[in-house]
PDB file of N, CA, C, O and CB in Angstrom:
ATOM      1  N   MET A   1      -5.808  61.419  61.212  1.00  0.00           N
ATOM      2  CA  MET A   1      -5.258  60.184  61.924  1.00  0.00           C
ATOM      3  C   MET A   1      -3.650  60.107  61.233  1.00  0.00           C
ATOM      4  O   MET A   1      -3.536  60.226  60.013  1.00  0.00           O
ATOM      5  CB  MET A   1      -6.344  58.634  61.570  1.00  0.00           C
ATOM      6  N   LYS A   2      -2.681  59.944  61.927  1.00  0.00           N
ATOM      7  CA  LYS A   2      -1.497  59.662  61.730  1.00  0.00           C
ATOM      8  C   LYS A   2      -1.113  58.257  61.156  1.00  0.00           C
ATOM      9  O   LYS A   2      -1.509  57.335  61.869  1.00  0.00           O
ATOM     10  CB  LYS A   2      -0.966  59.910  62.835  1.00  0.00           C
ATOM     11  N   VAL A   3      -0.562  57.955  60.244  1.00  0.00           N
ATOM     12  CA  VAL A   3      -0.363  56.449  59.883  1.00  0.00           C
ATOM     13  C   VAL A   3       1.271  56.212  59.949  1.00  0.00           C
ATOM     14  O   VAL A   3       1.907  56.887  59.139  1.00  0.00           O
ATOM     15  CB  VAL A   3      -1.026  56.073  58.236  1.00  0.00           C
ATOM     16  N   HIS A   4       2.008  55.364  60.787  1.00  0.00           N
ATOM     17  CA  HIS A   4       3.190  54.942  60.847  1.00  0.00           C
ATOM     18  C   HIS A   4       3.682  53.714  59.885  1.00  0.00           C
ATOM     19  O   HIS A   4       2.870  52.940  59.376  1.00  0.00           O
ATOM     20  CB  HIS A   4       3.317  54.687  62.127  1.00  0.00           C
ATOM     21  N   ILE A   5       4.818  53.633  59.726  1.00  0.00           N
ATOM     22  CA  ILE A   5       5.478  52.411  59.356  1.00  0.00           C
ATOM     23  C   ILE A   5       6.369  51.611  60.124  1.00  0.00           C
ATOM     24  O   ILE A   5       7.367  52.150  60.602  1.00  0.00           O
ATOM     25  CB  ILE A   5       6.091  52.636  58.405  1.00  0.00           C
ATOM     26  N   CYS A   6       6.099  50.112  60.354  1.00  0.00           N
ATOM     27  CA  CYS A   6       6.735  49.458  61.142  1.00  0.00           C
ATOM     28  C   CYS A   6       8.210  49.507  60.648  1.00  0.00           C
ATOM     29  O   CYS A   6       8.430  49.499  59.437  1.00  0.00           O
ATOM     30  CB  CYS A   6       6.133  48.199  61.277  1.00  0.00           C
ATOM     31  N   ASP A   7       9.292  49.561  61.608  1.00  0.00           N
ATOM     32  CA  ASP A   7      10.754  49.859  61.309  1.00  0.00           C
ATOM     33  C   ASP A   7      11.202  48.454  60.983  1.00  0.00           C
ATOM     34  O   ASP A   7      12.220  48.330  60.302  1.00  0.00           O
ATOM     35  CB  ASP A   7      11.643  50.589  62.592  1.00  0.00           C
ATOM     36  N   SER A   8      10.571  47.415  61.383  1.00  0.00           N
ATOM     37  CA  SER A   8      11.048  45.977  61.194  1.00  0.00           C
ATOM     38  C   SER A   8      10.553  45.492  59.683  1.00  0.00           C
ATOM     39  O   SER A   8      11.312  45.253  58.744  1.00  0.00           O
ATOM     40  CB  SER A   8      10.375  44.947  62.453  1.00  0.00           C
ATOM     41  N   CYS A   9       9.080  45.401  59.668  1.00  0.00           N
ATOM     42  CA  CYS A   9       8.587  44.557  58.544  1.00  0.00           C
ATOM     43  C   CYS A   9       7.865  45.604  57.432  1.00  0.00           C
ATOM     44  O   CYS A   9       7.286  45.205  56.422  1.00  0.00           O
ATOM     45  CB  CYS A   9       7.464  43.359  59.163  1.00  0.00           C
ATOM     46  N   LYS A  10       7.976  46.668  57.720  1.00  0.00           N
ATOM     47  CA  LYS A  10       7.633  47.849  56.800  1.00  0.00           C
ATOM     48  C   LYS A  10       6.150  47.912  56.329  1.00  0.00           C
ATOM     49  O   LYS A  10       5.754  48.376  55.260  1.00  0.00           O
ATOM     50  CB  LYS A  10       8.531  47.786  55.525  1.00  0.00           C
ATOM     51  N   THR A  11       5.319  47.298  57.437  1.00  0.00           N
ATOM     52  CA  THR A  11       3.786  47.405  57.024  1.00  0.00           C
ATOM     53  C   THR A  11       3.128  48.477  57.691  1.00  0.00           C
ATOM     54  O   THR A  11       3.561  48.819  58.791  1.00  0.00           O
ATOM     55  CB  THR A  11       2.972  46.133  57.346  1.00  0.00           C
ATOM     56  N   ILE A  12       2.213  49.020  57.226  1.00  0.00           N
ATOM     57  CA  ILE A  12       1.340  50.288  57.909  1.00  0.00           C
ATOM     58  C   ILE A  12       0.707  49.965  59.203  1.00  0.00           C
ATOM     59  O   ILE A  12       0.024  48.974  59.459  1.00  0.00           O
ATOM     60  CB  ILE A  12       0.101  50.776  56.964  1.00  0.00           C
ATOM     61  N   VAL A  13       1.012  50.887  59.941  1.00  0.00           N
ATOM     62  CA  VAL A  13       0.628  50.717  61.323  1.00  0.00           C
ATOM     63  C   VAL A  13      -0.209  51.962  62.000  1.00  0.00           C
ATOM     64  O   VAL A  13       0.377  53.038  62.115  1.00  0.00           O
ATOM     65  CB  VAL A  13       1.932  50.470  62.105  1.00  0.00           C
ATOM     66  N   GLU A  14      -1.461  51.845  62.413  1.00  0.00           N
ATOM     67  CA  GLU A  14      -1.978  53.184  62.979  1.00  0.00           C
ATOM     68  C   GLU A  14      -1.739  53.498  64.474  1.00  0.00           C
ATOM     69  O   GLU A  14      -1.868  54.645  64.901  1.00  0.00           O
ATOM     70  CB  GLU A  14      -3.464  53.245  62.773  1.00  0.00           C
ATOM     71  N   ASP A  15      -1.406  52.512  65.219  1.00  0.00           N
ATOM     72  CA  ASP A  15      -1.032  52.711  66.582  1.00  0.00           C
ATOM     73  C   ASP A  15       0.346  51.883  66.845  1.00  0.00           C
ATOM     74  O   ASP A  15       0.283  50.730  67.270  1.00  0.00           O
ATOM     75  CB  ASP A  15      -2.253  52.235  67.555  1.00  0.00           C
ATOM     76  N   PRO A  16       1.374  52.405  66.623  1.00  0.00           N
ATOM     77  CA  PRO A  16       2.637  51.510  66.947  1.00  0.00           C
ATOM     78  C   PRO A  16       3.103  51.494  68.217  1.00  0.00           C
ATOM     79  O   PRO A  16       2.712  52.344  69.017  1.00  0.00           O
ATOM     80  CB  PRO A  16       3.761  51.858  66.213  1.00  0.00           C
ATOM     81  N   TYR A  17       4.121  50.398  68.621  1.00  0.00           N
ATOM     82  CA  TYR A  17       4.675  50.312  69.911  1.00  0.00           C
ATOM     83  C   TYR A  17       5.964  50.978  69.719  1.00  0.00           C
ATOM     84  O   TYR A  17       6.643  50.717  68.725  1.00  0.00           O
ATOM     85  CB  TYR A  17       4.783  48.871  70.469  1.00  0.00           C
ATOM     86  N   LYS A  18       6.378  51.885  70.670  1.00  0.00           N
ATOM     87  CA  LYS A  18       7.495  52.784  70.260  1.00  0.00           C
ATOM     88  C   LYS A  18       8.529  52.235  71.533  1.00  0.00           C
ATOM     89  O   LYS A  18       8.310  52.205  72.744  1.00  0.00           O
ATOM     90  CB  LYS A  18       7.035  54.668  70.238  1.00  0.00           C
ATOM     91  N   CYS A  19       9.589  51.868  70.847  1.00  0.00           N
ATOM     92  CA  CYS A  19      10.561  51.144  71.694  1.00  0.00           C
ATOM     93  C   CYS A  19      12.075  51.975  71.565  1.00  0.00           C
ATOM     94  O   CYS A  19      12.332  52.567  70.517  1.00  0.00           O
ATOM     95  CB  CYS A  19      10.651  49.464  71.135  1.00  0.00           C
ATOM     96  N   ASN A  20      12.952  51.970  72.597  1.00  0.00           N
ATOM     97  CA  ASN A  20      14.081  52.485  72.632  1.00  0.00           C
ATOM     98  C   ASN A  20      15.063  51.234  72.229  1.00  0.00           C
ATOM     99  O   ASN A  20      14.989  50.126  72.762  1.00  0.00           O
ATOM    100  CB  ASN A  20      14.286  53.170  73.987  1.00  0.00           C
ATOM    101  N   TYR A  21      16.006  51.598  71.189  1.00  0.00           N
ATOM    102  CA  TYR A  21      16.900  50.384  70.525  1.00  0.00           C
ATOM    103  C   TYR A  21      18.220  50.897  70.683  1.00  0.00           C
ATOM    104  O   TYR A  21      18.435  52.084  70.436  1.00  0.00           O
ATOM    105  CB  TYR A  21      16.608  50.010  68.862  1.00  0.00           C
ATOM    106  N   ARG A  22      19.099  50.162  71.054  1.00  0.00           N
ATOM    107  CA  ARG A  22      20.525  50.434  71.425  1.00  0.00           C
ATOM    108  C   ARG A  22      21.378  50.048  70.127  1.00  0.00           C
ATOM    109  O   ARG A  22      21.319  48.860  69.813  1.00  0.00           O
ATOM    110  CB  ARG A  22      20.997  49.534  72.793  1.00  0.00           C
ATOM    111  N   GLU A  23      22.166  50.894  69.325  1.00  0.00           N
ATOM    112  CA  GLU A  23      23.018  50.097  68.094  1.00  0.00           C
ATOM    113  C   GLU A  23      24.303  50.165  68.697  1.00  0.00           C
ATOM    114  O   GLU A  23      24.677  51.056  69.459  1.00  0.00           O
ATOM    115  CB  GLU A  23      23.039  50.828  66.437  1.00  0.00           C
ATOM    116  N   TYR A  24      24.937  49.215  68.334  1.00  0.00           N
ATOM    117  CA  TYR A  24      26.519  48.847  68.570  1.00  0.00           C
ATOM    118  C   TYR A  24      27.111  48.937  67.195  1.00  0.00           C
ATOM    119  O   TYR A  24      26.825  48.135  66.307  1.00  0.00           O
ATOM    120  CB  TYR A  24      26.816  47.241  69.238  1.00  0.00           C
ATOM    121  N   PHE A  25      27.875  49.857  67.060  1.00  0.00           N
ATOM    122  CA  PHE A  25      28.687  49.679  65.687  1.00  0.00           C
ATOM    123  C   PHE A  25      30.242  50.197  65.952  1.00  0.00           C
ATOM    124  O   PHE A  25      30.566  50.709  67.023  1.00  0.00           O
ATOM    125  CB  PHE A  25      27.921  50.666  64.358  1.00  0.00           C
ATOM    126  N   ILE A  26      31.086  50.022  64.945  1.00  0.00           N
ATOM    127  CA  ILE A  26      32.441  50.426  65.045  1.00  0.00           C
ATOM    128  C   ILE A  26      32.688  51.818  64.203  1.00  0.00           C
ATOM    129  O   ILE A  26      32.507  51.846  62.986  1.00  0.00           O
ATOM    130  CB  ILE A  26      33.356  49.223  64.518  1.00  0.00           C
ATOM    131  N   GLY A  27      33.066  52.834  64.861  1.00  0.00           N
ATOM    132  CA  GLY A  27      33.176  53.958  64.358  1.00  0.00           C
ATOM    133  C   GLY A  27      34.689  54.155  64.097  1.00  0.00           C
ATOM    134  O   GLY A  27      35.448  53.482  64.793  1.00  0.00           O
ATOM    135  N   CYS A  28      35.224  55.002  63.171  1.00  0.00           N
ATOM    136  CA  CYS A  28      36.658  55.250  62.994  1.00  0.00           C
ATOM    137  C   CYS A  28      36.801  56.954  62.763  1.00  0.00           C
ATOM    138  O   CYS A  28      35.907  57.738  62.444  1.00  0.00           O
ATOM    139  CB  CYS A  28      37.253  54.291  61.614  1.00  0.00           C
ATOM    140  N   ASN A  29      38.012  57.191  62.995  1.00  0.00           N
ATOM    141  CA  ASN A  29      38.498  58.443  62.776  1.00  0.00           C
ATOM    142  C   ASN A  29      39.789  58.330  62.020  1.00  0.00           C
ATOM    143  O   ASN A  29      40.634  57.484  62.312  1.00  0.00           O
ATOM    144  CB  ASN A  29      38.642  59.165  64.035  1.00  0.00           C
ATOM    145  N   PHE A  30      39.945  59.285  60.944  1.00  0.00           N
ATOM    146  CA  PHE A  30      40.902  59.385  59.940  1.00  0.00           C
ATOM    147  C   PHE A  30      41.814  60.489  60.289  1.00  0.00           C
ATOM    148  O   PHE A  30      41.363  61.634  60.305  1.00  0.00           O
ATOM    149  CB  PHE A  30      40.286  59.574  58.619  1.00  0.00           C
ATOM    150  N   ASP A  31      43.208  60.236  60.606  1.00  0.00           N
ATOM    151  CA  ASP A  31      43.929  61.262  60.778  1.00  0.00           C
ATOM    152  C   ASP A  31      45.388  60.518  60.422  1.00  0.00           C
ATOM    153  O   ASP A  31      45.778  59.380  60.680  1.00  0.00           O
ATOM    154  CB  ASP A  31      43.688  61.951  62.253  1.00  0.00           C
ATOM    155  N   LEU A  32      46.092  61.736  59.658  1.00  0.00           N
ATOM    156  CA  LEU A  32      47.611  61.493  58.912  1.00  0.00           C
ATOM    157  C   LEU A  32      47.374  60.082  58.247  1.00  0.00           C
ATOM    158  O   LEU A  32      48.203  59.188  58.419  1.00  0.00           O
ATOM    159  CB  LEU A  32      49.121  61.427  60.131  1.00  0.00           C
ATOM    160  N   GLY A  33      46.423  59.916  57.609  1.00  0.00           N
ATOM    161  CA  GLY A  33      46.624  58.578  56.589  1.00  0.00           C
ATOM    162  C   GLY A  33      46.424  57.474  57.452  1.00  0.00           C
ATOM    163  O   GLY A  33      46.862  56.440  56.949  1.00  0.00           O
ATOM    164  N   THR A  34      45.851  57.302  58.724  1.00  0.00           N
ATOM    165  CA  THR A  34      45.841  56.184  59.606  1.00  0.00           C
ATOM    166  C   THR A  34      44.480  56.194  60.074  1.00  0.00           C
ATOM    167  O   THR A  34      43.977  57.293  60.305  1.00  0.00           O
ATOM    168  CB  THR A  34      46.882  56.239  60.741  1.00  0.00           C
ATOM    169  N   VAL A  35      43.798  55.141  60.253  1.00  0.00           N
ATOM    170  CA  VAL A  35      42.421  54.719  60.498  1.00  0.00           C
ATOM    171  C   VAL A  35      42.512  54.390  61.918  1.00  0.00           C
ATOM    172  O   VAL A  35      43.373  53.567  62.231  1.00  0.00           O
ATOM    173  CB  VAL A  35      41.891  53.505  59.584  1.00  0.00           C
ATOM    174  N   PHE A  36      41.646  54.977  62.989  1.00  0.00           N
ATOM    175  CA  PHE A  36      41.775  54.532  64.289  1.00  0.00           C
ATOM    176  C   PHE A  36      40.231  54.064  64.663  1.00  0.00           C
ATOM    177  O   PHE A  36      39.349  54.894  64.886  1.00  0.00           O
ATOM    178  CB  PHE A  36      42.426  55.730  65.261  1.00  0.00           C
ATOM    179  N   PRO A  37      40.053  52.899  64.698  1.00  0.00           N
ATOM    180  CA  PRO A  37      38.526  52.365  64.945  1.00  0.00           C
ATOM    181  C   PRO A  37      38.304  52.291  66.345  1.00  0.00           C
ATOM    182  O   PRO A  37      39.276  51.953  67.021  1.00  0.00           O
ATOM    183  CB  PRO A  37      38.203  50.887  64.331  1.00  0.00           C
ATOM    184  N   TRP A  38      37.252  52.529  66.916  1.00  0.00           N
ATOM    185  CA  TRP A  38      36.708  52.323  68.174  1.00  0.00           C
ATOM    186  C   TRP A  38      35.094  51.922  68.432  1.00  0.00           C
ATOM    187  O   TRP A  38      34.237  52.459  67.730  1.00  0.00           O
ATOM    188  CB  TRP A  38      37.009  53.523  68.816  1.00  0.00           C
ATOM    189  N   PRO A  39      34.844  51.269  69.133  1.00  0.00           N
ATOM    190  CA  PRO A  39      33.340  50.660  69.351  1.00  0.00           C
ATOM    191  C   PRO A  39      32.542  51.835  69.871  1.00  0.00           C
ATOM    192  O   PRO A  39      32.969  52.585  70.749  1.00  0.00           O
ATOM    193  CB  PRO A  39      33.252  49.325  70.507  1.00  0.00           C
ATOM    194  N   MET A  40      31.412  51.953  69.312  1.00  0.00           N
ATOM    195  CA  MET A  40      30.469  53.139  69.685  1.00  0.00           C
ATOM    196  C   MET A  40      29.119  52.424  69.728  1.00  0.00           C
ATOM    197  O   MET A  40      28.910  51.320  69.225  1.00  0.00           O
ATOM    198  CB  MET A  40      30.479  54.469  68.547  1.00  0.00           C
ATOM    199  N   LYS A  41      28.030  53.333  70.522  1.00  0.00           N
ATOM    200  CA  LYS A  41      26.809  53.083  70.692  1.00  0.00           C
ATOM    201  C   LYS A  41      26.009  53.967  70.613  1.00  0.00           C
ATOM    202  O   LYS A  41      26.414  55.026  71.092  1.00  0.00           O
ATOM    203  CB  LYS A  41      26.624  52.598  71.576  1.00  0.00           C
ATOM    204  N   ARG A  42      24.638  53.989  70.042  1.00  0.00           N
ATOM    205  CA  ARG A  42      23.715  55.346  70.048  1.00  0.00           C
ATOM    206  C   ARG A  42      22.567  54.699  70.418  1.00  0.00           C
ATOM    207  O   ARG A  42      22.533  53.472  70.507  1.00  0.00           O
ATOM    208  CB  ARG A  42      23.517  56.273  68.594  1.00  0.00           C
ATOM    209  N   ASN A  43      21.593  55.421  70.649  1.00  0.00           N
ATOM    210  CA  ASN A  43      20.205  55.032  71.017  1.00  0.00           C
ATOM    211  C   ASN A  43      19.305  55.469  70.051  1.00  0.00           C
ATOM    212  O   ASN A  43      19.375  56.676  69.817  1.00  0.00           O
ATOM    213  CB  ASN A  43      19.777  55.550  72.306  1.00  0.00           C
ATOM    214  N   ALA A  44      18.477  54.832  69.420  1.00  0.00           N
ATOM    215  CA  ALA A  44      17.476  55.186  68.607  1.00  0.00           C
ATOM    216  C   ALA A  44      16.047  54.841  68.949  1.00  0.00           C
ATOM    217  O   ALA A  44      15.892  53.864  69.682  1.00  0.00           O
ATOM    218  CB  ALA A  44      17.773  54.698  67.464  1.00  0.00           C
ATOM    219  N   LYS A  45      15.036  55.460  68.551  1.00  0.00           N
ATOM    220  CA  LYS A  45      13.594  55.252  68.604  1.00  0.00           C
ATOM    221  C   LYS A  45      13.112  54.568  67.620  1.00  0.00           C
ATOM    222  O   LYS A  45      13.298  55.024  66.492  1.00  0.00           O
ATOM    223  CB  LYS A  45      12.896  56.345  68.649  1.00  0.00           C
ATOM    224  N   ILE A  46      12.443  53.428  67.758  1.00  0.00           N
ATOM    225  CA  ILE A  46      11.913  52.691  66.739  1.00  0.00           C
ATOM    226  C   ILE A  46      10.498  52.391  66.833  1.00  0.00           C
ATOM    227  O   ILE A  46      10.109  52.338  68.000  1.00  0.00           O
ATOM    228  CB  ILE A  46      12.596  51.565  66.625  1.00  0.00           C
ATOM    229  N   GLU A  47       9.594  52.174  65.936  1.00  0.00           N
ATOM    230  CA  GLU A  47       8.017  52.112  66.081  1.00  0.00           C
ATOM    231  C   GLU A  47       7.841  50.670  65.354  1.00  0.00           C
ATOM    232  O   GLU A  47       8.318  50.437  64.243  1.00  0.00           O
ATOM    233  CB  GLU A  47       7.068  53.540  65.237  1.00  0.00           C
ATOM    234  N   LEU A  48       7.110  49.746  66.104  1.00  0.00           N
ATOM    235  CA  LEU A  48       6.813  48.327  65.745  1.00  0.00           C
ATOM    236  C   LEU A  48       5.454  48.092  65.653  1.00  0.00           C
ATOM    237  O   LEU A  48       4.657  48.646  66.410  1.00  0.00           O
ATOM    238  CB  LEU A  48       7.352  47.378  66.674  1.00  0.00           C
ATOM    239  N   CYS A  49       5.140  47.350  64.825  1.00  0.00           N
ATOM    240  CA  CYS A  49       3.761  46.599  64.918  1.00  0.00           C
ATOM    241  C   CYS A  49       3.419  45.504  65.962  1.00  0.00           C
ATOM    242  O   CYS A  49       4.312  44.801  66.434  1.00  0.00           O
ATOM    243  CB  CYS A  49       3.561  45.943  63.675  1.00  0.00           C
ATOM    244  N   LYS A  50       2.273  45.382  66.275  1.00  0.00           N
ATOM    245  CA  LYS A  50       2.014  44.393  67.315  1.00  0.00           C
ATOM    246  C   LYS A  50       2.709  42.866  67.291  1.00  0.00           C
ATOM    247  O   LYS A  50       3.103  42.209  68.254  1.00  0.00           O
ATOM    248  CB  LYS A  50       0.553  44.240  67.287  1.00  0.00           C
ATOM    249  N   ASP A  51       2.726  42.543  65.941  1.00  0.00           N
ATOM    250  CA  ASP A  51       3.425  41.299  65.736  1.00  0.00           C
ATOM    251  C   ASP A  51       4.933  41.166  65.877  1.00  0.00           C
ATOM    252  O   ASP A  51       5.421  40.072  66.160  1.00  0.00           O
ATOM    253  CB  ASP A  51       3.124  40.902  64.505  1.00  0.00           C
ATOM    254  N   CYS A  52       5.738  42.316  65.676  1.00  0.00           N
ATOM    255  CA  CYS A  52       7.067  42.552  65.714  1.00  0.00           C
ATOM    256  C   CYS A  52       7.314  42.749  67.147  1.00  0.00           C
ATOM    257  O   CYS A  52       8.293  42.252  67.704  1.00  0.00           O
ATOM    258  CB  CYS A  52       7.495  43.685  64.842  1.00  0.00           C
ATOM    259  N   TYR A  53       6.531  43.393  67.689  1.00  0.00           N
ATOM    260  CA  TYR A  53       6.933  43.835  69.248  1.00  0.00           C
ATOM    261  C   TYR A  53       6.488  42.537  70.045  1.00  0.00           C
ATOM    262  O   TYR A  53       7.006  42.306  71.137  1.00  0.00           O
ATOM    263  CB  TYR A  53       6.018  45.377  69.893  1.00  0.00           C
ATOM    264  N   SER A  54       5.616  41.763  69.552  1.00  0.00           N
ATOM    265  CA  SER A  54       5.356  40.594  70.700  1.00  0.00           C
ATOM    266  C   SER A  54       6.726  39.613  70.471  1.00  0.00           C
ATOM    267  O   SER A  54       7.259  39.045  71.424  1.00  0.00           O
ATOM    268  CB  SER A  54       3.655  39.580  70.393  1.00  0.00           C
ATOM    269  N   ASN A  55       7.241  39.487  69.016  1.00  0.00           N
ATOM    270  CA  ASN A  55       8.271  38.501  68.604  1.00  0.00           C
ATOM    271  C   ASN A  55       9.468  39.106  69.469  1.00  0.00           C
ATOM    272  O   ASN A  55      10.195  38.374  70.141  1.00  0.00           O
ATOM    273  CB  ASN A  55       8.560  38.420  66.852  1.00  0.00           C
ATOM    274  N   LEU A  56       9.627  40.497  69.408  1.00  0.00           N
ATOM    275  CA  LEU A  56      10.843  40.833  70.052  1.00  0.00           C
ATOM    276  C   LEU A  56      10.866  40.606  71.541  1.00  0.00           C
ATOM    277  O   LEU A  56      11.928  40.346  72.107  1.00  0.00           O
ATOM    278  CB  LEU A  56      11.144  42.194  69.778  1.00  0.00           C
ATOM    279  N   LYS A  57       9.688  40.700  72.212  1.00  0.00           N
ATOM    280  CA  LYS A  57       9.586  40.390  73.587  1.00  0.00           C
ATOM    281  C   LYS A  57       9.821  38.790  73.866  1.00  0.00           C
ATOM    282  O   LYS A  57      10.388  38.389  74.882  1.00  0.00           O
ATOM    283  CB  LYS A  57       8.169  40.874  74.079  1.00  0.00           C
ATOM    284  N   LYS A  58       9.418  38.102  73.048  1.00  0.00           N
ATOM    285  CA  LYS A  58       9.537  36.672  72.994  1.00  0.00           C
ATOM    286  C   LYS A  58      11.163  36.268  73.255  1.00  0.00           C
ATOM    287  O   LYS A  58      11.687  35.531  74.090  1.00  0.00           O
ATOM    288  CB  LYS A  58       8.956  36.147  71.494  1.00  0.00           C
ATOM    289  N   LEU A  59      11.685  37.040  72.222  1.00  0.00           N
ATOM    290  CA  LEU A  59      13.270  36.891  72.047  1.00  0.00           C
ATOM    291  C   LEU A  59      13.820  37.369  73.141  1.00  0.00           C
ATOM    292  O   LEU A  59      14.724  36.665  73.592  1.00  0.00           O
ATOM    293  CB  LEU A  59      13.919  37.617  70.867  1.00  0.00           C
ATOM    294  N   ASN A  60      13.541  38.459  73.795  1.00  0.00           N
ATOM    295  CA  ASN A  60      14.222  38.928  74.919  1.00  0.00           C
ATOM    296  C   ASN A  60      13.991  38.143  76.074  1.00  0.00           C
ATOM    297  O   ASN A  60      14.925  38.120  76.876  1.00  0.00           O
ATOM    298  CB  ASN A  60      13.904  40.228  75.181  1.00  0.00           C
ATOM    299  N   ASP A  61      12.763  37.359  76.413  1.00  0.00           N
ATOM    300  CA  ASP A  61      12.325  36.863  77.376  1.00  0.00           C
ATOM    301  C   ASP A  61      13.300  35.434  77.130  1.00  0.00           C
ATOM    302  O   ASP A  61      13.850  34.933  78.111  1.00  0.00           O
ATOM    303  CB  ASP A  61      10.677  36.869  77.410  1.00  0.00           C
ATOM    304  N   ALA A  62      13.431  34.959  76.062  1.00  0.00           N
ATOM    305  CA  ALA A  62      14.084  33.719  75.888  1.00  0.00           C
ATOM    306  C   ALA A  62      15.720  33.938  76.176  1.00  0.00           C
ATOM    307  O   ALA A  62      16.426  33.028  76.612  1.00  0.00           O
ATOM    308  CB  ALA A  62      13.756  33.173  74.369  1.00  0.00           C
ATOM    309  N   GLY A  63      16.115  35.010  75.930  1.00  0.00           N
ATOM    310  CA  GLY A  63      17.604  35.401  76.279  1.00  0.00           C
ATOM    311  C   GLY A  63      17.900  35.398  77.599  1.00  0.00           C
ATOM    312  O   GLY A  63      19.062  35.145  77.918  1.00  0.00           O
ATOM    313  N   THR A  64      16.876  35.686  78.660  1.00  0.00           N
ATOM    314  CA  THR A  64      17.379  35.949  79.800  1.00  0.00           C
ATOM    315  C   THR A  64      17.201  34.590  80.822  1.00  0.00           C
ATOM    316  O   THR A  64      17.622  34.628  81.978  1.00  0.00           O
ATOM    317  CB  THR A  64      16.703  37.251  80.267  1.00  0.00           C
TER     318      THR A  64
END
């Protein structure tokens, strides 16, 4: 049996909820001694326990 770790609270979970998560961050390029920042995003897959997943759903539902 495979055991997973919750990405939010770091507890051990046997059957995690798998979610797609979109990260927003500022990337930068260094060229000729100058920094050129630009906004970037990437998708990541996270595994959450039941409590963290239900709290995330509550936050998402309250925001809409």
